[in-house]
C-alpha positions as CSV (number, residue, x, y, z in Angstrom):
1,M,-30.2,80.8,6.5
2,E,-28.2,82.9,9.0
3,E,-30.1,85.4,11.1
4,G,-30.5,88.7,9.1
5,E,-29.7,87.0,5.8
6,N,-32.6,87.6,3.3
7,E,-34.8,88.6,6.2
8,P,-37.5,91.1,5.5
9,S,-36.3,94.6,6.5
10,L,-39.3,95.5,8.7
11,R,-38.8,92.2,10.6
12,I,-35.2,93.3,11.4
13,E,-36.5,96.7,12.4
14,A,-39.2,95.0,14.6
15,A,-36.5,93.0,16.3
16,E,-34.5,96.2,17.0
17,V,-37.6,97.9,18.4
18,V,-38.2,94.9,20.7
19,K,-34.7,95.2,22.1
20,E,-35.2,98.9,22.7
21,V,-38.4,98.6,24.7
22,L,-37.6,95.5,26.8
23,Y,-36.6,97.7,29.8
24,A,-40.1,99.2,29.9
25,V,-42.4,96.2,29.2
26,S,-42.8,92.8,30.8
27,E,-42.0,91.0,27.6
28,A,-41.8,91.5,23.9
29,W,-40.8,89.5,20.8
30,V,-41.2,89.4,17.1
31,S,-44.0,87.1,16.0
32,R,-43.0,83.7,14.5
33,Q,-46.6,82.8,13.6
34,L,-47.7,85.8,11.6
35,P,-46.3,86.5,8.1
36,Q,-43.5,89.0,7.8
37,S,-42.6,90.9,4.7
38,D,-40.8,94.0,3.5
39,E,-44.0,96.0,4.1
40,L,-45.3,94.4,7.4
41,A,-43.9,93.0,10.6
42,Y,-45.7,91.9,13.8
43,F,-44.5,91.7,17.3
44,N,-46.1,90.9,20.7
45,V,-45.9,93.0,23.8
46,R,-47.0,92.6,27.4
47,T,-47.1,95.9,29.3
48,K,-46.1,96.1,32.9
49,E,-49.8,96.4,33.7
50,G,-50.2,92.9,32.2
51,D,-52.0,94.0,29.0
52,T,-51.1,92.0,25.9
53,F,-51.0,93.4,22.4
54,C,-50.1,92.3,18.9
55,V,-48.4,95.3,17.2
56,Q,-48.1,95.8,13.5
57,L,-45.2,97.7,12.0
58,S,-45.6,99.1,8.5
59,I,-44.3,102.1,6.6
60,Q,-47.3,104.0,8.0
61,G,-46.0,103.3,11.6
62,F,-46.9,101.2,14.6
63,R,-50.4,100.2,15.5
64,I,-52.1,97.7,17.8
65,V,-53.9,95.1,15.7
66,G,-54.9,92.6,18.4
67,K,-55.3,92.3,22.2
68,A,-53.7,88.8,22.3
69,Y,-50.4,87.5,21.1
70,D,-50.2,86.7,17.4
71,V,-53.8,87.8,16.8
72,V,-54.8,90.3,14.1
73,E,-58.4,91.3,14.8
74,A,-60.1,92.0,11.5
75,E,-62.2,94.9,12.9
76,T,-59.3,96.8,14.3
77,E,-59.2,100.5,13.5
78,S,-56.5,101.6,15.9
79,P,-54.5,104.7,15.1
80,F,-51.0,104.6,13.7
81,Y,-48.1,105.9,15.9
82,E,-44.9,107.3,14.4
83,T,-42.8,105.6,17.1
84,I,-43.2,102.6,19.4
85,Y,-42.6,105.0,22.2
86,A,-45.7,107.1,21.3
87,L,-47.7,103.9,21.1
88,L,-46.5,102.6,24.5
89,D,-46.9,106.0,26.1
90,H,-50.6,105.9,25.0
91,V,-51.4,102.4,26.4
92,S,-49.1,102.0,29.4
93,P,-48.7,104.5,32.3
94,E,-45.9,102.2,33.7
95,Y,-44.0,102.7,30.4
96,R,-44.0,106.4,31.1
97,N,-42.6,105.8,34.6
98,S,-40.0,103.4,33.2
99,F,-39.0,105.8,30.5
100,G,-38.6,108.6,33.1
101,D,-36.6,106.4,35.4
102,A,-34.3,105.3,32.6
103,L,-33.8,108.9,31.5
104,M,-33.0,110.0,35.1
105,N,-30.5,107.2,35.6
106,K,-28.8,108.1,32.3
107,L,-28.5,111.7,33.4
108,I,-27.1,110.7,36.7
109,Q,-24.5,108.5,35.0
110,L,-23.5,111.4,32.7
111,Q,-23.2,113.7,35.7
112,N,-21.1,111.2,37.5
113,A,-18.9,110.6,34.5
114,E,-18.4,114.3,34.1
115,G,-17.5,114.7,37.7
116,E,-14.9,111.9,37.5
117,A,-13.4,113.5,34.4
118,K,-12.6,116.7,36.3
């Protein structure tokens, strides 16, 4: 089976989310050990502070389900976040810094491009 072919849709979305946040975390990847479906996907994240999380993606949103890779803790009652950015903003001060830095760099690039176009 080629990548993307008959793959659960939330797993594909999780893979895209991982790509989007790699600039602001130490590492992230879609779990290969936990079951994926059209309703649930799991990925692992290590923040720049060194904290590890297993994150669940469902139609309800993103939530931390474990504090180790590929681990779903049965007693987890963590809140759902509408976006991965909101979740990371809650658990990682360094994410906030990385996001601000990335935004600033993008604005500088746009300003420079605008200056060159004149």
